[in-house]
Jmol script that loads the backbone (N, CA, C; Angstrom):
load data "model"
ATOM      1  N   MET A   1      15.323  -1.168   3.998  1.00  0.00           N
ATOM      2  CA  MET A   1      15.678  -2.248   3.201  1.00  0.00           C
ATOM      3  C   MET A   1      15.588  -1.990   1.812  1.00  0.00           C
ATOM      4  N   ASN A   2      16.813  -2.334   1.615  1.00  0.00           N
ATOM      5  CA  ASN A   2      17.386  -2.159   0.291  1.00  0.00           C
ATOM      6  C   ASN A   2      16.575  -3.192  -0.875  1.00  0.00           C
ATOM      7  N   ASP A   3      16.492  -2.689  -1.942  1.00  0.00           N
ATOM      8  CA  ASP A   3      16.050  -3.292  -2.963  1.00  0.00           C
ATOM      9  C   ASP A   3      16.863  -5.067  -3.057  1.00  0.00           C
ATOM     10  N   THR A   4      18.301  -5.422  -3.078  1.00  0.00           N
ATOM     11  CA  THR A   4      18.075  -6.597  -2.773  1.00  0.00           C
ATOM     12  C   THR A   4      17.636  -7.379  -1.875  1.00  0.00           C
ATOM     13  N   GLU A   5      17.860  -6.749  -0.571  1.00  0.00           N
ATOM     14  CA  GLU A   5      17.194  -7.599   0.910  1.00  0.00           C
ATOM     15  C   GLU A   5      15.555  -7.211   0.608  1.00  0.00           C
ATOM     16  N   LEU A   6      15.034  -6.847  -0.327  1.00  0.00           N
ATOM     17  CA  LEU A   6      13.374  -6.710  -0.511  1.00  0.00           C
ATOM     18  C   LEU A   6      13.277  -7.786  -1.680  1.00  0.00           C
ATOM     19  N   THR A   7      14.261  -7.999  -2.187  1.00  0.00           N
ATOM     20  CA  THR A   7      14.122  -8.657  -3.691  1.00  0.00           C
ATOM     21  C   THR A   7      14.064 -10.373  -2.277  1.00  0.00           C
ATOM     22  N   ALA A   8      15.155 -10.650  -1.894  1.00  0.00           N
ATOM     23  CA  ALA A   8      15.208 -11.674  -1.225  1.00  0.00           C
ATOM     24  C   ALA A   8      14.313 -12.290  -0.060  1.00  0.00           C
ATOM     25  N   LYS A   9      13.451 -11.276   0.448  1.00  0.00           N
ATOM     26  CA  LYS A   9      12.588 -11.568   1.193  1.00  0.00           C
ATOM     27  C   LYS A   9      11.107 -11.980   0.662  1.00  0.00           C
ATOM     28  N   ILE A  10      10.912 -11.106  -0.561  1.00  0.00           N
ATOM     29  CA  ILE A  10       9.817 -11.503  -1.459  1.00  0.00           C
ATOM     30  C   ILE A  10       9.582 -12.917  -2.090  1.00  0.00           C
ATOM     31  N   GLU A  11      11.083 -13.328  -1.882  1.00  0.00           N
ATOM     32  CA  GLU A  11      11.023 -14.878  -2.389  1.00  0.00           C
ATOM     33  C   GLU A  11      11.414 -15.663  -1.357  1.00  0.00           C
ATOM     34  N   GLN A  12      11.759 -15.436   0.088  1.00  0.00           N
ATOM     35  CA  GLN A  12      11.210 -15.934   1.085  1.00  0.00           C
ATOM     36  C   GLN A  12       9.941 -16.517   1.657  1.00  0.00           C
ATOM     37  N   VAL A  13       9.076 -15.419   1.416  1.00  0.00           N
ATOM     38  CA  VAL A  13       7.523 -15.223   1.631  1.00  0.00           C
ATOM     39  C   VAL A  13       6.901 -16.191   0.633  1.00  0.00           C
ATOM     40  N   THR A  14       7.061 -15.824  -0.619  1.00  0.00           N
ATOM     41  CA  THR A  14       7.010 -16.709  -1.814  1.00  0.00           C
ATOM     42  C   THR A  14       6.912 -18.310  -1.273  1.00  0.00           C
ATOM     43  N   LYS A  15       8.349 -18.682  -1.257  1.00  0.00           N
ATOM     44  CA  LYS A  15       8.563 -20.190  -0.553  1.00  0.00           C
ATOM     45  C   LYS A  15       7.768 -20.518   0.760  1.00  0.00           C
ATOM     46  N   ASP A  16       7.720 -19.893   1.657  1.00  0.00           N
ATOM     47  CA  ASP A  16       6.930 -20.002   2.913  1.00  0.00           C
ATOM     48  C   ASP A  16       5.590 -20.106   2.674  1.00  0.00           C
ATOM     49  N   PHE A  17       5.100 -19.187   2.001  1.00  0.00           N
ATOM     50  CA  PHE A  17       4.033 -18.884   1.362  1.00  0.00           C
ATOM     51  C   PHE A  17       2.677 -20.098   1.228  1.00  0.00           C
ATOM     52  N   ASP A  18       1.609 -19.791   2.464  1.00  0.00           N
ATOM     53  CA  ASP A  18       1.014 -21.245   2.308  1.00  0.00           C
ATOM     54  C   ASP A  18      -0.401 -20.394   1.817  1.00  0.00           C
ATOM     55  N   GLY A  19      -1.448 -20.553   0.846  1.00  0.00           N
ATOM     56  CA  GLY A  19      -2.632 -19.495   0.981  1.00  0.00           C
ATOM     57  C   GLY A  19      -2.828 -19.441  -0.790  1.00  0.00           C
ATOM     58  N   GLN A  20      -3.928 -18.557  -0.836  1.00  0.00           N
ATOM     59  CA  GLN A  20      -4.058 -18.369  -2.133  1.00  0.00           C
ATOM     60  C   GLN A  20      -3.422 -17.528  -2.985  1.00  0.00           C
ATOM     61  N   LEU A  21      -2.998 -17.916  -3.829  1.00  0.00           N
ATOM     62  CA  LEU A  21      -1.785 -16.946  -4.734  1.00  0.00           C
ATOM     63  C   LEU A  21      -2.461 -15.661  -4.825  1.00  0.00           C
ATOM     64  N   ASP A  22      -3.735 -15.191  -5.568  1.00  0.00           N
ATOM     65  CA  ASP A  22      -4.427 -13.813  -5.466  1.00  0.00           C
ATOM     66  C   ASP A  22      -3.667 -13.228  -4.314  1.00  0.00           C
ATOM     67  N   ASN A  23      -4.017 -13.721  -2.800  1.00  0.00           N
ATOM     68  CA  ASN A  23      -3.470 -12.969  -1.629  1.00  0.00           C
ATOM     69  C   ASN A  23      -2.080 -12.556  -1.986  1.00  0.00           C
ATOM     70  N   LEU A  24      -1.144 -13.255  -2.014  1.00  0.00           N
ATOM     71  CA  LEU A  24       0.120 -13.030  -2.449  1.00  0.00           C
ATOM     72  C   LEU A  24       0.664 -12.240  -3.363  1.00  0.00           C
ATOM     73  N   TYR A  25      -0.108 -12.315  -4.239  1.00  0.00           N
ATOM     74  CA  TYR A  25       0.085 -11.244  -5.698  1.00  0.00           C
ATOM     75  C   TYR A  25      -0.240  -9.880  -5.579  1.00  0.00           C
ATOM     76  N   GLU A  26      -1.337  -9.500  -4.273  1.00  0.00           N
ATOM     77  CA  GLU A  26      -2.206  -8.338  -4.023  1.00  0.00           C
ATOM     78  C   GLU A  26      -0.847  -7.616  -3.059  1.00  0.00           C
ATOM     79  N   THR A  27      -0.729  -8.616  -1.709  1.00  0.00           N
ATOM     80  CA  THR A  27       0.651  -8.162  -0.760  1.00  0.00           C
ATOM     81  C   THR A  27       2.087  -7.672  -1.485  1.00  0.00           C
ATOM     82  N   VAL A  28       2.535  -8.224  -2.195  1.00  0.00           N
ATOM     83  CA  VAL A  28       3.507  -8.242  -3.010  1.00  0.00           C
ATOM     84  C   VAL A  28       3.484  -6.932  -3.854  1.00  0.00           C
ATOM     85  N   GLY A  29       2.405  -7.124  -4.438  1.00  0.00           N
ATOM     86  CA  GLY A  29       1.990  -5.474  -5.333  1.00  0.00           C
ATOM     87  C   GLY A  29       2.512  -4.640  -4.284  1.00  0.00           C
ATOM     88  N   MET A  30       1.184  -4.640  -3.515  1.00  0.00           N
ATOM     89  CA  MET A  30       1.146  -3.394  -2.526  1.00  0.00           C
ATOM     90  C   MET A  30       2.637  -3.022  -2.203  1.00  0.00           C
ATOM     91  N   ILE A  31       3.343  -4.297  -1.435  1.00  0.00           N
ATOM     92  CA  ILE A  31       4.915  -3.787  -1.228  1.00  0.00           C
ATOM     93  C   ILE A  31       5.659  -2.829  -2.124  1.00  0.00           C
ATOM     94  N   MET A  32       5.397  -3.523  -2.908  1.00  0.00           N
ATOM     95  CA  MET A  32       6.348  -2.698  -4.613  1.00  0.00           C
ATOM     96  C   MET A  32       5.521  -1.773  -5.091  1.00  0.00           C
ATOM     97  N   LEU A  33       4.385  -1.426  -4.993  1.00  0.00           N
ATOM     98  CA  LEU A  33       3.920  -0.004  -5.660  1.00  0.00           C
ATOM     99  C   LEU A  33       4.141   0.890  -4.188  1.00  0.00           C
ATOM    100  N   GLY A  34       4.227   0.562  -3.120  1.00  0.00           N
ATOM    101  CA  GLY A  34       4.352   1.080  -1.663  1.00  0.00           C
ATOM    102  C   GLY A  34       5.707   2.051  -1.850  1.00  0.00           C
ATOM    103  N   ARG A  35       6.638   1.211  -2.211  1.00  0.00           N
ATOM    104  CA  ARG A  35       8.124   1.924  -2.736  1.00  0.00           C
ATOM    105  C   ARG A  35       8.075   3.193  -3.106  1.00  0.00           C
ATOM    106  N   LEU A  36       7.079   3.311  -4.208  1.00  0.00           N
ATOM    107  CA  LEU A  36       7.298   4.311  -5.017  1.00  0.00           C
ATOM    108  C   LEU A  36       6.347   5.351  -4.913  1.00  0.00           C
ATOM    109  N   MET A  37       5.026   5.047  -3.901  1.00  0.00           N
ATOM    110  CA  MET A  37       3.922   5.819  -3.349  1.00  0.00           C
ATOM    111  C   MET A  37       4.075   6.338  -2.003  1.00  0.00           C
ATOM    112  N   GLY A  38       4.529   5.106  -1.401  1.00  0.00           N
ATOM    113  CA  GLY A  38       4.918   5.428  -0.208  1.00  0.00           C
ATOM    114  C   GLY A  38       3.597   4.746   0.471  1.00  0.00           C
ATOM    115  N   TRP A  39       3.634   4.430   2.133  1.00  0.00           N
ATOM    116  CA  TRP A  39       2.762   4.029   3.046  1.00  0.00           C
ATOM    117  C   TRP A  39       1.736   4.387   3.072  1.00  0.00           C
ATOM    118  N   ARG A  40       1.571   5.869   3.228  1.00  0.00           N
ATOM    119  CA  ARG A  40       0.635   6.467   3.681  1.00  0.00           C
ATOM    120  C   ARG A  40      -0.767   6.328   2.383  1.00  0.00           C
ATOM    121  N   VAL A  41      -0.165   6.646   0.723  1.00  0.00           N
ATOM    122  CA  VAL A  41      -0.629   6.303  -0.177  1.00  0.00           C
ATOM    123  C   VAL A  41      -1.263   4.606   0.246  1.00  0.00           C
ATOM    124  N   MET A  42      -0.370   3.532   0.166  1.00  0.00           N
ATOM    125  CA  MET A  42      -1.157   2.726   0.680  1.00  0.00           C
ATOM    126  C   MET A  42      -1.893   1.903   1.448  1.00  0.00           C
ATOM    127  N   ARG A  43      -1.773   2.815   2.602  1.00  0.00           N
ATOM    128  CA  ARG A  43      -2.751   2.291   3.634  1.00  0.00           C
ATOM    129  C   ARG A  43      -4.284   3.485   2.965  1.00  0.00           C
ATOM    130  N   LEU A  44      -4.229   4.178   2.201  1.00  0.00           N
ATOM    131  CA  LEU A  44      -5.356   4.665   1.975  1.00  0.00           C
ATOM    132  C   LEU A  44      -5.999   3.599   0.620  1.00  0.00           C
ATOM    133  N   VAL A  45      -5.277   3.119   0.134  1.00  0.00           N
ATOM    134  CA  VAL A  45      -5.967   2.517  -1.385  1.00  0.00           C
ATOM    135  C   VAL A  45      -6.141   0.588  -0.961  1.00  0.00           C
ATOM    136  N   SER A  46      -5.273   0.564  -0.067  1.00  0.00           N
ATOM    137  CA  SER A  46      -5.470  -0.829   0.253  1.00  0.00           C
ATOM    138  C   SER A  46      -6.262  -1.188   1.249  1.00  0.00           C
ATOM    139  N   SER A  47      -7.095  -2.649   1.224  1.00  0.00           N
ATOM    140  CA  SER A  47      -7.599  -3.419   2.332  1.00  0.00           C
ATOM    141  C   SER A  47      -7.593  -3.583   3.417  1.00  0.00           C
ATOM    142  N   ARG A  48      -7.837  -3.524   4.735  1.00  0.00           N
ATOM    143  CA  ARG A  48      -7.721  -3.603   6.363  1.00  0.00           C
ATOM    144  C   ARG A  48      -6.906  -5.113   6.029  1.00  0.00           C
ATOM    145  N   ARG A  49      -7.408  -6.074   5.069  1.00  0.00           N
ATOM    146  CA  ARG A  49      -7.336  -7.240   4.773  1.00  0.00           C
ATOM    147  C   ARG A  49      -5.895  -7.900   4.482  1.00  0.00           C
ATOM    148  N   CYS A  50      -5.451  -6.498   3.231  1.00  0.00           N
ATOM    149  CA  CYS A  50      -4.474  -6.698   2.517  1.00  0.00           C
ATOM    150  C   CYS A  50      -3.372  -6.132   3.534  1.00  0.00           C
ATOM    151  N   TRP A  51      -3.477  -5.358   4.151  1.00  0.00           N
ATOM    152  CA  TRP A  51      -2.633  -4.670   5.122  1.00  0.00           C
ATOM    153  C   TRP A  51      -1.908  -5.367   6.304  1.00  0.00           C
ATOM    154  N   LYS A  52      -3.143  -6.226   6.590  1.00  0.00           N
ATOM    155  CA  LYS A  52      -2.949  -7.104   7.798  1.00  0.00           C
ATOM    156  C   LYS A  52      -1.704  -8.479   7.144  1.00  0.00           C
ATOM    157  N   MET A  53      -2.297  -8.719   6.279  1.00  0.00           N
ATOM    158  CA  MET A  53      -1.720  -9.888   5.096  1.00  0.00           C
ATOM    159  C   MET A  53      -0.151  -9.322   5.263  1.00  0.00           C
ATOM    160  N   ALA A  54      -0.042  -8.195   4.608  1.00  0.00           N
ATOM    161  CA  ALA A  54       1.130  -7.698   4.553  1.00  0.00           C
ATOM    162  C   ALA A  54       2.287  -7.410   5.827  1.00  0.00           C
ATOM    163  N   SER A  55       1.585  -6.880   6.885  1.00  0.00           N
ATOM    164  CA  SER A  55       1.920  -7.205   8.418  1.00  0.00           C
ATOM    165  C   SER A  55       2.321  -8.909   8.712  1.00  0.00           C
ATOM    166  N   ASP A  56       1.626  -9.656   8.274  1.00  0.00           N
ATOM    167  CA  ASP A  56       2.106 -10.361   8.861  1.00  0.00           C
ATOM    168  C   ASP A  56       3.180 -11.452   7.936  1.00  0.00           C
ATOM    169  N   LEU A  57       3.356 -11.405   6.768  1.00  0.00           N
ATOM    170  CA  LEU A  57       4.283 -11.425   6.405  1.00  0.00           C
ATOM    171  C   LEU A  57       5.352 -10.456   5.856  1.00  0.00           C
ATOM    172  N   PHE A  58       5.378  -9.703   5.959  1.00  0.00           N
ATOM    173  CA  PHE A  58       6.600  -8.889   5.820  1.00  0.00           C
ATOM    174  C   PHE A  58       6.685  -8.056   6.871  1.00  0.00           C
ATOM    175  N   GLY A  59       6.314  -8.108   8.044  1.00  0.00           N
ATOM    176  CA  GLY A  59       6.416  -7.176   9.244  1.00  0.00           C
ATOM    177  C   GLY A  59       5.810  -5.959   8.817  1.00  0.00           C
ATOM    178  N   ASP A  60       5.872  -4.854   9.874  1.00  0.00           N
ATOM    179  CA  ASP A  60       5.370  -3.274   9.889  1.00  0.00           C
ATOM    180  C   ASP A  60       5.540  -3.196   7.985  1.00  0.00           C
ATOM    181  N   PRO A  61       4.560  -2.769   7.563  1.00  0.00           N
ATOM    182  CA  PRO A  61       4.994  -2.278   6.107  1.00  0.00           C
ATOM    183  C   PRO A  61       5.635  -0.998   5.985  1.00  0.00           C
ATOM    184  N   LYS A  62       5.375  -0.092   7.307  1.00  0.00           N
ATOM    185  CA  LYS A  62       5.887   1.287   7.182  1.00  0.00           C
ATOM    186  C   LYS A  62       7.433   1.305   7.183  1.00  0.00           C
ATOM    187  N   LEU A  63       7.647  -0.041   7.900  1.00  0.00           N
ATOM    188  CA  LEU A  63       9.697  -0.208   7.728  1.00  0.00           C
ATOM    189  C   LEU A  63      10.095  -0.634   6.301  1.00  0.00           C
ATOM    190  N   ILE A  64       9.285  -0.530   5.601  1.00  0.00           N
ATOM    191  CA  ILE A  64       9.397  -1.137   3.874  1.00  0.00           C
ATOM    192  C   ILE A  64       9.518   0.040   3.088  1.00  0.00           C
ATOM    193  N   MET A  65       8.318   0.866   3.062  1.00  0.00           N
ATOM    194  CA  MET A  65       7.971   1.736   2.394  1.00  0.00           C
ATOM    195  C   MET A  65       8.381   3.124   2.964  1.00  0.00           C
ATOM    196  N   PRO A  66       8.578   3.830   2.367  1.00  0.00           N
ATOM    197  CA  PRO A  66       8.448   5.247   2.774  1.00  0.00           C
ATOM    198  C   PRO A  66       7.398   5.961   3.431  1.00  0.00           C
ATOM    199  N   GLU A  67       7.427   6.957   3.926  1.00  0.00           N
ATOM    200  CA  GLU A  67       6.131   7.434   4.411  1.00  0.00           C
ATOM    201  C   GLU A  67       5.688   8.401   3.121  1.00  0.00           C
ATOM    202  N   ARG A  68       6.541   8.743   2.139  1.00  0.00           N
ATOM    203  CA  ARG A  68       5.717   9.487   0.971  1.00  0.00           C
ATOM    204  C   ARG A  68       7.006   9.029   0.021  1.00  0.00           C
ATOM    205  N   GLY A  69       6.194   8.436  -0.896  1.00  0.00           N
ATOM    206  CA  GLY A  69       7.468   7.813  -2.044  1.00  0.00           C
ATOM    207  C   GLY A  69       7.743   8.989  -3.090  1.00  0.00           C
ATOM    208  N   LYS A  70       8.513   8.962  -3.835  1.00  0.00           N
ATOM    209  CA  LYS A  70       8.676   9.809  -5.462  1.00  0.00           C
ATOM    210  C   LYS A  70       7.560   9.970  -5.761  1.00  0.00           C
ATOM    211  N   TYR A  71       6.892   9.579  -6.362  1.00  0.00           N
ATOM    212  CA  TYR A  71       5.336   9.237  -6.958  1.00  0.00           C
ATOM    213  C   TYR A  71       3.887   9.692  -6.193  1.00  0.00           C
ATOM    214  N   TYR A  72       4.005  10.432  -4.571  1.00  0.00           N
ATOM    215  CA  TYR A  72       2.706  10.115  -3.624  1.00  0.00           C
ATOM    216  C   TYR A  72       1.971  11.008  -3.938  1.00  0.00           C
ATOM    217  N   LYS A  73       2.409  12.306  -4.758  1.00  0.00           N
ATOM    218  CA  LYS A  73       1.574  13.265  -5.144  1.00  0.00           C
ATOM    219  C   LYS A  73       0.503  13.017  -6.253  1.00  0.00           C
ATOM    220  N   LYS A  74       0.570  11.654  -7.043  1.00  0.00           N
ATOM    221  CA  LYS A  74      -0.015  11.528  -7.963  1.00  0.00           C
ATOM    222  C   LYS A  74      -1.291  10.878  -7.125  1.00  0.00           C
ATOM    223  N   SER A  75      -1.625  10.605  -5.963  1.00  0.00           N
ATOM    224  CA  SER A  75      -2.870  10.513  -5.255  1.00  0.00           C
ATOM    225  C   SER A  75      -3.231  11.263  -5.051  1.00  0.00           C
ATOM    226  N   ILE A  76      -4.518  11.707  -5.537  1.00  0.00           N
ATOM    227  CA  ILE A  76      -5.641  12.908  -4.817  1.00  0.00           C
ATOM    228  C   ILE A  76      -6.011  12.710  -3.685  1.00  0.00           C
ATOM    229  N   GLY A  77      -6.485  11.016  -3.468  1.00  0.00           N
ATOM    230  CA  GLY A  77      -7.001  10.968  -2.068  1.00  0.00           C
ATOM    231  C   GLY A  77      -6.005  11.906  -0.874  1.00  0.00           C
ATOM    232  N   LEU A  78      -4.603  11.347  -1.232  1.00  0.00           N
ATOM    233  CA  LEU A  78      -3.731  11.991  -0.091  1.00  0.00           C
ATOM    234  C   LEU A  78      -4.100  13.167   0.256  1.00  0.00           C
ATOM    235  N   GLN A  79      -3.980  13.970  -1.367  1.00  0.00           N
ATOM    236  CA  GLN A  79      -3.819  15.518  -1.248  1.00  0.00           C
ATOM    237  C   GLN A  79      -5.068  15.880  -0.771  1.00  0.00           C
ATOM    238  N   ILE A  80      -6.087  15.460  -0.987  1.00  0.00           N
ATOM    239  CA  ILE A  80      -7.402  15.621  -0.385  1.00  0.00           C
ATOM    240  C   ILE A  80      -7.353  15.698   1.360  1.00  0.00           C
ATOM    241  N   ILE A  81      -7.224  14.402   1.922  1.00  0.00           N
ATOM    242  CA  ILE A  81      -6.797  14.149   3.055  1.00  0.00           C
ATOM    243  C   ILE A  81      -5.534  14.944   3.868  1.00  0.00           C
ATOM    244  N   ASP A  82      -4.583  15.241   3.345  1.00  0.00           N
ATOM    245  CA  ASP A  82      -3.664  16.485   3.408  1.00  0.00           C
ATOM    246  C   ASP A  82      -3.963  17.685   3.756  1.00  0.00           C
ATOM    247  N   SER A  83      -5.053  18.350   2.679  1.00  0.00           N
ATOM    248  CA  SER A  83      -5.412  19.471   3.038  1.00  0.00           C
ATOM    249  C   SER A  83      -6.572  19.796   4.237  1.00  0.00           C
ATOM    250  N   THR A  84      -6.960  18.468   5.132  1.00  0.00           N
ATOM    251  CA  THR A  84      -7.703  18.406   6.025  1.00  0.00           C
ATOM    252  C   THR A  84      -6.963  18.200   7.138  1.00  0.00           C
ATOM    253  N   GLY A  85      -5.409  17.719   7.093  1.00  0.00           N
ATOM    254  CA  GLY A  85      -4.844  17.351   8.658  1.00  0.00           C
ATOM    255  C   GLY A  85      -5.314  16.297   8.987  1.00  0.00           C
ATOM    256  N   HIS A  86      -6.452  15.669   8.760  1.00  0.00           N
ATOM    257  CA  HIS A  86      -6.877  14.344   9.646  1.00  0.00           C
ATOM    258  C   HIS A  86      -6.651  13.077   9.003  1.00  0.00           C
ATOM    259  N   TYR A  87      -5.701  12.325   8.534  1.00  0.00           N
ATOM    260  CA  TYR A  87      -5.004  11.561   8.078  1.00  0.00           C
ATOM    261  C   TYR A  87      -5.441  10.189   8.892  1.00  0.00           C
ATOM    262  N   TRP A  88      -5.650  10.257  10.105  1.00  0.00           N
ATOM    263  CA  TRP A  88      -5.626   9.182  10.965  1.00  0.00           C
ATOM    264  C   TRP A  88      -7.187   8.859  11.213  1.00  0.00           C
ATOM    265  N   ASP A  89      -8.105  10.152  11.069  1.00  0.00           N
ATOM    266  CA  ASP A  89      -9.029   9.761  11.236  1.00  0.00           C
ATOM    267  C   ASP A  89      -9.604   9.401  10.395  1.00  0.00           C
ATOM    268  N   TYR A  90      -9.096   9.639   8.920  1.00  0.00           N
ATOM    269  CA  TYR A  90     -10.311   9.073   7.854  1.00  0.00           C
ATOM    270  C   TYR A  90      -9.592   7.581   7.588  1.00  0.00           C
ATOM    271  N   ILE A  91      -8.660   7.028   8.194  1.00  0.00           N
ATOM    272  CA  ILE A  91      -8.284   5.578   7.820  1.00  0.00           C
ATOM    273  C   ILE A  91      -9.148   4.577   8.854  1.00  0.00           C
ATOM    274  N   LYS A  92      -9.431   5.728   9.887  1.00  0.00           N
ATOM    275  CA  LYS A  92      -9.891   4.835  10.771  1.00  0.00           C
ATOM    276  C   LYS A  92     -11.801   4.408  10.334  1.00  0.00           C
ATOM    277  N   LYS A  93     -12.084   5.439   9.451  1.00  0.00           N
ATOM    278  CA  LYS A  93     -13.447   5.426   8.978  1.00  0.00           C
ATOM    279  C   LYS A  93     -13.366   4.740   7.884  1.00  0.00           C
ATOM    280  N   ILE A  94     -12.681   4.328   7.102  1.00  0.00           N
ATOM    281  CA  ILE A  94     -12.393   3.773   5.772  1.00  0.00           C
ATOM    282  C   ILE A  94     -13.334   2.751   5.823  1.00  0.00           C
ATOM    283  N   LYS A  95     -14.022   2.683   4.561  1.00  0.00           N
ATOM    284  CA  LYS A  95     -14.630   1.550   4.486  1.00  0.00           C
ATOM    285  C   LYS A  95     -14.505   0.542   3.056  1.00  0.00           C
ATOM    286  N   PRO A  96     -14.385  -0.701   3.045  1.00  0.00           N
ATOM    287  CA  PRO A  96     -14.411  -1.346   1.215  1.00  0.00           C
ATOM    288  C   PRO A  96     -15.556  -0.521   0.198  1.00  0.00           C
ATOM    289  N   MET A  97     -14.782  -0.442  -0.538  1.00  0.00           N
ATOM    290  CA  MET A  97     -15.266   0.373  -1.553  1.00  0.00           C
ATOM    291  C   MET A  97     -15.458  -0.770  -2.515  1.00  0.00           C
ATOM    292  N   ASP A  98     -16.321  -1.414  -3.148  1.00  0.00           N
ATOM    293  CA  ASP A  98     -16.451  -2.209  -4.632  1.00  0.00           C
ATOM    294  C   ASP A  98     -15.742  -1.569  -5.569  1.00  0.00           C
ATOM    295  N   ILE A  99     -15.041  -2.427  -6.228  1.00  0.00           N
ATOM    296  CA  ILE A  99     -13.964  -2.292  -7.509  1.00  0.00           C
ATOM    297  C   ILE A  99     -14.571  -1.030  -8.604  1.00  0.00           C
ATOM    298  N   ASN A 100     -16.131  -1.268  -8.537  1.00  0.00           N
ATOM    299  CA  ASN A 100     -16.586  -1.107  -9.621  1.00  0.00           C
ATOM    300  C   ASN A 100     -16.932   0.350  -9.278  1.00  0.00           C
ATOM    301  N   GLN A 101     -17.680   0.769  -8.319  1.00  0.00           N
ATOM    302  CA  GLN A 101     -17.362   1.828  -7.908  1.00  0.00           C
ATOM    303  C   GLN A 101     -16.558   3.220  -8.303  1.00  0.00           C
ATOM    304  N   ARG A 102     -15.414   2.767  -8.474  1.00  0.00           N
ATOM    305  CA  ARG A 102     -14.088   3.682  -7.980  1.00  0.00           C
ATOM    306  C   ARG A 102     -14.209   4.469  -9.566  1.00  0.00           C
ATOM    307  N   LYS A 103     -13.606   5.816  -9.624  1.00  0.00           N
ATOM    308  CA  LYS A 103     -14.049   6.286 -10.911  1.00  0.00           C
ATOM    309  C   LYS A 103     -12.164   6.719 -11.117  1.00  0.00           C
ATOM    310  N   PHE A 104     -11.987   6.019 -12.510  1.00  0.00           N
ATOM    311  CA  PHE A 104     -10.743   6.605 -12.687  1.00  0.00           C
ATOM    312  C   PHE A 104     -10.340   8.150 -12.741  1.00  0.00           C
ATOM    313  N   VAL A 105      -9.190   8.779 -12.361  1.00  0.00           N
ATOM    314  CA  VAL A 105      -8.492   9.926 -12.170  1.00  0.00           C
ATOM    315  C   VAL A 105      -7.320  10.033 -12.660  1.00  0.00           C
ATOM    316  N   SER A 106      -6.764  10.825 -13.250  1.00  0.00           N
ATOM    317  CA  SER A 106      -5.590  11.012 -13.897  1.00  0.00           C
ATOM    318  C   SER A 106      -5.214  12.396 -13.378  1.00  0.00           C
ATOM    319  N   THR A 107      -3.967  12.365 -13.124  1.00  0.00           N
ATOM    320  CA  THR A 107      -3.367  13.691 -12.893  1.00  0.00           C
ATOM    321  C   THR A 107      -1.911  13.881 -13.678  1.00  0.00           C
ATOM    322  N   THR A 108      -1.797  14.784 -13.789  1.00  0.00           N
ATOM    323  CA  THR A 108      -0.124  14.993 -14.088  1.00  0.00           C
ATOM    324  C   THR A 108       0.914  15.328 -13.105  1.00  0.00           C
ATOM    325  N   ASN A 109       0.354  15.698 -11.930  1.00  0.00           N
ATOM    326  CA  ASN A 109       1.221  15.741 -10.733  1.00  0.00           C
ATOM    327  C   ASN A 109       2.177  14.625 -10.536  1.00  0.00           C
ATOM    328  N   MET A 110       3.213  15.230 -10.282  1.00  0.00           N
ATOM    329  CA  MET A 110       4.685  13.974  -9.963  1.00  0.00           C
ATOM    330  C   MET A 110       5.674  15.185  -8.937  1.00  0.00           C
TER     331      MET A 110
END
end "model"
wireframe off; spacefill off
backbone 0.3
color backbone group
């Protein structure tokens, strides 16, 4: 899906959306950032609820985002999981983390 098609899809989804605006905001943000980071990173950092909502509104997010986007190396979590080779095993075990428990980590990898 190119940028013009995605913009049109976001507009259609927004027009048809019936629900809490913050849910729409979170989902559209995930899709947009996912275009840069890739769906593997977004699957790691997004809640199951957000991923399901994106699937319901946009179809399979993996068809909209690349597997690994231009900036995927900025995700330290994906780097760690890549080193173990057990991506899907980890995804199945993800438990939601309180936003206040997360620690900011900066990396210069690009």
